[in-house]
LOMARRO-907601 format. One record per residue (C-alpha): residue number from 1; residue in one letter; x, y, z. Coordinates in nm, 3 decimals. Example, Ala and Ser with C-alpha at 12.3 -4.5 7.8 and 13.67 -1.06 7.14 Angstrom:
BEGIN
+-----+-----+---------+---------+---------+
!   n ! res !       X !       Y !       Z !
+-----+-----+---------+---------+---------+
!   1 !   A !   1.230 !  -0.450 !   0.780 !
!   2 !   S !   1.367 !  -0.106 !   0.714 !
+-----+-----+---------+---------+---------+
//
This chain:
BEGIN
+-----+-----+---------+---------+---------+
!   n ! res !       X !       Y !       Z !
+-----+-----+---------+---------+---------+
!   1 !   M !   4.709 !  -2.186 !  -8.985 !
!   2 !   G !   4.952 !  -1.963 !  -8.800 !
!   3 !   E !   4.929 !  -1.648 !  -8.599 !
!   4 !   S !   5.267 !  -1.636 !  -8.424 !
!   5 !   S !   5.459 !  -1.830 !  -8.688 !
!   6 !   G !   5.423 !  -1.914 !  -9.056 !
!   7 !   S !   5.408 !  -2.282 !  -8.973 !
!   8 !   T !   5.159 !  -2.258 !  -8.689 !
!   9 !   F !   4.805 !  -2.388 !  -8.736 !
!  10 !   S !   4.548 !  -2.116 !  -8.666 !
!  11 !   H !   4.326 !  -2.230 !  -8.381 !
!  12 !   N !   4.237 !  -2.122 !  -8.027 !
!  13 !   E !   4.517 !  -2.241 !  -7.801 !
!  14 !   S !   4.471 !  -2.393 !  -7.458 !
!  15 !   E !   4.693 !  -2.289 !  -7.172 !
!  16 !   S !   4.876 !  -2.620 !  -7.196 !
!  17 !   S !   4.980 !  -2.565 !  -7.557 !
!  18 !   T !   5.144 !  -2.228 !  -7.503 !
!  19 !   T !   5.444 !  -2.383 !  -7.335 !
!  20 !   S !   5.495 !  -2.670 !  -7.578 !
!  21 !   S !   5.725 !  -2.486 !  -7.818 !
!  22 !   E !   5.918 !  -2.322 !  -7.534 !
!  23 !   S !   5.985 !  -2.625 !  -7.317 !
!  24 !   H !   6.127 !  -2.831 !  -7.604 !
!  25 !   S !   6.406 !  -2.609 !  -7.732 !
!  26 !   N !   6.604 !  -2.864 !  -7.931 !
!  27 !   S !   6.547 !  -3.171 !  -8.144 !
!  28 !   T !   6.715 !  -3.406 !  -7.896 !
!  29 !   S !   6.411 !  -3.365 !  -7.669 !
!  30 !   R !   6.224 !  -3.598 !  -7.905 !
!  31 !   L !   6.443 !  -3.889 !  -7.799 !
!  32 !   Q !   6.278 !  -3.922 !  -7.459 !
!  33 !   P !   6.121 !  -4.255 !  -7.357 !
!  34 !   I !   5.766 !  -4.316 !  -7.477 !
!  35 !   S !   5.515 !  -4.340 !  -7.192 !
!  36 !   L !   5.198 !  -4.350 !  -7.404 !
!  37 !   V !   4.965 !  -4.637 !  -7.314 !
!  38 !   Q !   4.763 !  -4.873 !  -7.528 !
!  39 !   P !   4.409 !  -4.755 !  -7.616 !
!  40 !   S !   4.113 !  -4.948 !  -7.483 !
!  41 !   Q !   4.034 !  -5.076 !  -7.836 !
!  42 !   K !   3.683 !  -4.933 !  -7.812 !
!  43 !   N !   3.747 !  -4.738 !  -8.133 !
!  44 !   Q !   3.799 !  -5.053 !  -8.336 !
!  45 !   K !   3.584 !  -5.295 !  -8.141 !
!  46 !   D !   3.383 !  -5.544 !  -8.344 !
!  47 !   K !   3.006 !  -5.543 !  -8.314 !
!  48 !   P !   2.864 !  -5.774 !  -8.045 !
!  49 !   K !   2.787 !  -6.121 !  -8.172 !
!  50 !   V !   2.417 !  -6.085 !  -8.084 !
!  51 !   L !   2.395 !  -5.772 !  -8.301 !
!  52 !   R !   2.569 !  -5.944 !  -8.593 !
!  53 !   V !   2.326 !  -6.238 !  -8.572 !
!  54 !   F !   2.029 !  -6.002 !  -8.562 !
!  55 !   Q !   2.157 !  -5.815 !  -8.865 !
!  56 !   S !   2.209 !  -6.136 !  -9.062 !
!  57 !   V !   1.851 !  -6.245 !  -8.988 !
!  58 !   F !   1.714 !  -5.898 !  -9.063 !
!  59 !   R !   1.887 !  -5.891 !  -9.401 !
!  60 !   A !   1.717 !  -6.217 !  -9.497 !
!  61 !   F !   1.386 !  -6.030 !  -9.535 !
!  62 !   P !   1.307 !  -5.879 !  -9.876 !
!  63 !   I !   1.343 !  -5.516 !  -9.773 !
!  64 !   I !   1.438 !  -5.262 ! -10.037 !
!  65 !   N !   1.656 !  -4.982 !  -9.905 !
!  66 !   P !   1.705 !  -4.653 ! -10.090 !
!  67 !   K !   2.054 !  -4.583 ! -10.217 !
!  68 !   C !   2.270 !  -4.406 !  -9.962 !
!  69 !   K !   2.413 !  -4.076 ! -10.072 !
!  70 !   F !   2.726 !  -3.922 !  -9.935 !
!  71 !   P !   2.633 !  -3.684 !  -9.653 !
!  72 !   T !   2.670 !  -3.312 !  -9.713 !
!  73 !   C !   2.899 !  -3.117 !  -9.485 !
!  74 !   P !   2.744 !  -2.886 !  -9.227 !
!  75 !   A !   2.726 !  -2.514 !  -9.286 !
!  76 !   V !   2.943 !  -2.280 !  -9.084 !
!  77 !   G !   2.771 !  -2.182 !  -8.762 !
!  78 !   V !   2.595 !  -2.514 !  -8.698 !
!  79 !   S !   2.658 !  -2.634 !  -8.346 !
!  80 !   T !   2.849 !  -2.958 !  -8.296 !
!  81 !   E !   2.550 !  -3.085 !  -8.101 !
!  82 !   T !   2.384 !  -3.142 !  -8.440 !
!  83 !   H !   2.629 !  -3.418 !  -8.522 !
!  84 !   K !   2.613 !  -3.614 !  -8.200 !
!  85 !   S !   2.449 !  -3.954 !  -8.208 !
!  86 !   S !   2.433 !  -4.273 !  -8.008 !
!  87 !   T !   2.714 !  -4.412 !  -8.223 !
!  88 !   G !   2.942 !  -4.111 !  -8.182 !
!  89 !   N !   3.220 !  -4.050 !  -7.932 !
!  90 !   R !   3.498 !  -3.799 !  -7.882 !
!  91 !   V !   3.859 !  -3.870 !  -7.979 !
!  92 !   T !   4.179 !  -3.666 !  -7.992 !
!  93 !   G !   4.299 !  -3.570 !  -8.339 !
!  94 !   T !   4.635 !  -3.416 !  -8.423 !
!  95 !   L !   4.742 !  -3.266 !  -8.756 !
!  96 !   F !   5.117 !  -3.217 !  -8.782 !
!  97 !   G !   5.387 !  -3.166 !  -9.040 !
!  98 !   F !   5.685 !  -2.960 !  -9.151 !
!  99 !   H !   5.610 !  -2.637 !  -9.332 !
! 100 !   K !   5.706 !  -2.769 !  -9.676 !
! 101 !   G !   5.620 !  -3.132 !  -9.603 !
! 102 !   K !   5.298 !  -3.332 !  -9.602 !
! 103 !   V !   5.049 !  -3.318 !  -9.317 !
! 104 !   S !   4.984 !  -3.631 !  -9.112 !
! 105 !   L !   4.670 !  -3.706 !  -8.913 !
! 106 !   A !   4.692 !  -3.905 !  -8.590 !
! 107 !   L !   4.385 !  -4.020 !  -8.396 !
! 108 !   Q !   4.409 !  -4.118 !  -8.031 !
! 109 !   E !   4.160 !  -4.226 !  -7.770 !
! 110 !   N !   4.307 !  -3.945 !  -7.557 !
! 111 !   P !   4.641 !  -3.758 !  -7.553 !
! 112 !   K !   4.798 !  -4.016 !  -7.321 !
! 113 !   C !   4.729 !  -4.314 !  -7.551 !
! 114 !   L !   4.918 !  -4.452 !  -7.848 !
! 115 !   P !   4.760 !  -4.347 !  -8.178 !
! 116 !   W !   4.524 !  -4.606 !  -8.326 !
! 117 !   L !   4.529 !  -4.448 !  -8.672 !
! 118 !   V !   4.794 !  -4.249 !  -8.859 !
! 119 !   I !   4.736 !  -4.130 !  -9.216 !
! 120 !   E !   4.975 !  -3.922 !  -9.426 !
! 121 !   L !   4.751 !  -3.679 !  -9.612 !
! 122 !   A !   4.803 !  -3.565 !  -9.971 !
! 123 !   L !   4.842 !  -3.202 !  -9.867 !
! 124 !   Q !   5.136 !  -2.987 !  -9.769 !
! 125 !   T !   5.132 !  -2.818 !  -9.431 !
! 126 !   N !   5.153 !  -2.466 !  -9.572 !
! 127 !   V !   4.861 !  -2.539 !  -9.809 !
! 128 !   L !   4.643 !  -2.666 !  -9.524 !
! 129 !   Q !   4.736 !  -2.356 !  -9.327 !
! 130 !   K !   4.599 !  -2.136 !  -9.604 !
! 131 !   E !   4.283 !  -2.345 !  -9.634 !
! 132 !   L !   4.214 !  -2.324 !  -9.261 !
! 133 !   S !   4.277 !  -1.950 !  -9.249 !
! 134 !   A !   4.023 !  -1.906 !  -9.531 !
! 135 !   G !   3.743 !  -2.081 !  -9.341 !
! 136 !   M !   3.575 !  -2.422 !  -9.332 !
! 137 !   V !   3.789 !  -2.717 !  -9.443 !
! 138 !   R !   3.637 !  -3.047 !  -9.553 !
! 139 !   I !   3.867 !  -3.342 !  -9.614 !
! 140 !   V !   3.728 !  -3.654 !  -9.778 !
! 141 !   L !   3.923 !  -3.979 !  -9.780 !
! 142 !   E !   3.761 !  -4.220 ! -10.022 !
! 143 !   C !   3.833 !  -4.576 ! -10.132 !
! 144 !   E !   3.656 !  -4.848 ! -10.326 !
! 145 !   K !   3.459 !  -5.131 ! -10.171 !
! 146 !   Q !   3.615 !  -5.473 ! -10.203 !
! 147 !   T !   3.437 !  -5.803 ! -10.244 !
! 148 !   E !   3.305 !  -5.961 !  -9.927 !
! 149 !   K !   3.587 !  -6.213 !  -9.937 !
! 150 !   E !   3.853 !  -5.944 !  -9.958 !
! 151 !   K !   3.688 !  -5.679 !  -9.743 !
! 152 !   I !   3.887 !  -5.535 !  -9.454 !
! 153 !   K !   3.791 !  -5.297 !  -9.177 !
! 154 !   L !   3.753 !  -4.932 !  -9.269 !
! 155 !   F !   4.054 !  -4.816 !  -9.067 !
! 156 !   D !   4.271 !  -5.092 !  -9.213 !
! 157 !   E !   4.238 !  -4.956 !  -9.568 !
! 158 !   P !   4.594 !  -4.877 !  -9.686 !
! 159 !   L !   4.523 !  -4.615 !  -9.955 !
! 160 !   W !   4.270 !  -4.335 !  -9.988 !
! 161 !   T !   4.184 !  -4.092 ! -10.265 !
! 162 !   M !   4.184 !  -3.752 ! -10.097 !
! 163 !   Y !   3.975 !  -3.442 ! -10.165 !
! 164 !   C !   4.010 !  -3.108 !  -9.988 !
! 165 !   N !   3.710 !  -2.876 ! -10.022 !
! 166 !   G !   3.598 !  -3.069 ! -10.328 !
! 167 !   K !   3.935 !  -3.068 ! -10.506 !
! 168 !   K !   4.129 !  -3.390 ! -10.556 !
! 169 !   T !   4.474 !  -3.353 ! -10.401 !
! 170 !   G !   4.621 !  -3.703 ! -10.437 !
! 171 !   Y !   4.631 !  -4.010 ! -10.216 !
! 172 !   G !   4.632 !  -4.046 !  -9.841 !
! 173 !   V !   4.838 !  -4.336 !  -9.708 !
! 174 !   K !   4.783 !  -4.521 !  -9.382 !
! 175 !   R !   5.101 !  -4.609 !  -9.196 !
! 176 !   E !   5.210 !  -4.759 !  -8.872 !
! 177 !   A !   5.315 !  -4.495 !  -8.622 !
! 178 !   T !   5.688 !  -4.426 !  -8.664 !
! 179 !   E !   5.933 !  -4.341 !  -8.386 !
! 180 !   D !   5.906 !  -3.976 !  -8.488 !
! 181 !   D !   5.525 !  -3.993 !  -8.473 !
! 182 !   L !   5.536 !  -4.142 !  -8.124 !
! 183 !   S !   5.792 !  -3.888 !  -8.008 !
! 184 !   I !   5.569 !  -3.605 !  -8.127 !
! 185 !   M !   5.267 !  -3.754 !  -7.951 !
! 186 !   E !   5.479 !  -3.791 !  -7.637 !
! 187 !   L !   5.582 !  -3.425 !  -7.649 !
! 188 !   L !   5.219 !  -3.322 !  -7.691 !
! 189 !   K !   5.085 !  -3.554 !  -7.421 !
! 190 !   A !   5.002 !  -3.261 !  -7.191 !
! 191 !   V !   4.819 !  -3.073 !  -7.470 !
! 192 !   S !   4.446 !  -3.137 !  -7.494 !
! 193 !   M !   4.365 !  -2.866 !  -7.748 !
! 194 !   G !   4.583 !  -2.607 !  -7.914 !
! 195 !   A !   4.824 !  -2.521 !  -8.191 !
! 196 !   G !   5.191 !  -2.434 !  -8.212 !
! 197 !   V !   5.531 !  -2.544 !  -8.337 !
! 198 !   L !   5.792 !  -2.792 !  -8.223 !
! 199 !   P !   6.159 !  -2.760 !  -8.313 !
! 200 !   G !   6.270 !  -2.970 !  -8.607 !
! 201 !   N !   6.591 !  -3.156 !  -8.674 !
! 202 !   T !   6.820 !  -2.893 !  -8.828 !
! 203 !   E !   7.043 !  -3.162 !  -8.980 !
! 204 !   T !   6.763 !  -3.298 !  -9.200 !
! 205 !   E !   6.506 !  -3.020 !  -9.229 !
! 206 !   G !   6.734 !  -2.716 !  -9.214 !
! 207 !   P !   6.710 !  -2.414 !  -8.981 !
! 208 !   D !   6.346 !  -2.347 !  -9.080 !
! 209 !   G !   6.235 !  -2.704 !  -9.021 !
! 210 !   E !   5.990 !  -2.636 !  -8.741 !
! 211 !   L !   5.706 !  -2.881 !  -8.710 !
! 212 !   A !   5.360 !  -2.726 !  -8.692 !
! 213 !   Y !   5.078 !  -2.901 !  -8.510 !
! 214 !   M !   4.712 !  -2.852 !  -8.434 !
! 215 !   R !   4.535 !  -3.068 !  -8.178 !
! 216 !   A !   4.165 !  -3.077 !  -8.100 !
! 217 !   F !   3.881 !  -3.302 !  -7.991 !
! 218 !   F !   3.689 !  -3.461 !  -8.276 !
! 219 !   E !   3.333 !  -3.587 !  -8.251 !
! 220 !   R !   3.330 !  -3.927 !  -8.419 !
! 221 !   V !   3.007 !  -4.021 !  -8.596 !
! 222 !   V !   2.967 !  -4.372 !  -8.734 !
! 223 !   G !   2.748 !  -4.376 !  -9.043 !
! 224 !   S !   2.799 !  -4.743 !  -9.132 !
! 225 !   K !   3.077 !  -4.999 !  -9.164 !
! 226 !   D !   3.181 !  -4.808 !  -9.476 !
! 227 !   S !   3.165 !  -4.449 !  -9.352 !
! 228 !   Q !   3.274 !  -4.250 !  -9.050 !
! 229 !   T !   3.307 !  -3.877 !  -8.996 !
! 230 !   F !   3.517 !  -3.673 !  -8.756 !
! 231 !   Y !   3.398 !  -3.321 !  -8.675 !
! 232 !   M !   3.645 !  -3.093 !  -8.502 !
! 233 !   V !   3.496 !  -2.956 !  -8.181 !
! 234 !   S !   3.554 !  -2.584 !  -8.150 !
! 235 !   P !   3.625 !  -2.439 !  -7.804 !
! 236 !   D !   3.349 !  -2.193 !  -7.886 !
! 237 !   A !   3.044 !  -2.414 !  -7.948 !
! 238 !   K !   2.862 !  -2.132 !  -8.129 !
! 239 !   S !   3.119 !  -2.119 !  -8.409 !
! 240 !   G !   3.072 !  -2.486 !  -8.505 !
! 241 !   P !   3.341 !  -2.712 !  -8.649 !
! 242 !   E !   3.616 !  -2.562 !  -8.863 !
! 243 !   L !   3.738 !  -2.896 !  -8.992 !
! 244 !   S !   3.552 !  -3.211 !  -9.097 !
! 245 !   I !   3.716 !  -3.536 !  -9.206 !
! 246 !   F !   3.514 !  -3.800 !  -9.392 !
! 247 !   L !   3.630 !  -4.160 !  -9.441 !
! 248 !   V !   3.410 !  -4.345 !  -9.686 !
! 249 !   R !   3.408 !  -4.656 !  -9.903 !
! 250 !   I !   3.195 !  -4.639 ! -10.217 !
+-----+-----+---------+---------+---------+
//
């Protein structure tokens, strides 16, 4: 993941990201006031009532649907245009974590909004760095379907079984955004796409406790109420996505 530092995510950097690690030279800079705004809620909006009524009537007919199989990940070199659909939209995704700590994923409507989803992934930052430097990375977050009475929204699921490139790595855990999470998002508010490091707290993480981050746009594709996919949009459209994140209930 890193070119200039061992804890830097490898990715094409925007001009805005090159100053992020220079302008925040000490950990006290994270204590600044939070100016992030609330998202518009479009990412978690319920379906219109008319559509829900139509679906309930439609399901009353004796139609036999084939079993849905988990979608295969795209091959390297496929343009992101392939994944766009009428149900997709673009969001800001940030992967961040200390070199020897776990990676967290934060999704925002845009860099100026509060995150609407934060998941601590079952993968250390340095391991993800190696995976990204080797090529295409596919992260699958999977959980079991609950009964209709107990069912909750996909993004409200608290625990996920995680797979990275087909290998089970542990469990991803959803959490409310902490003060540290919000401070990091505040520091990166001017960064639309890029990668770099932010200074860590030397009292708790030690002198090598820099925090690595990678931020990019993700194309969000809604498969159903039980599956959504986020494809990282590469600055070079010809290279296709380098990272895909699947959230699925089975």
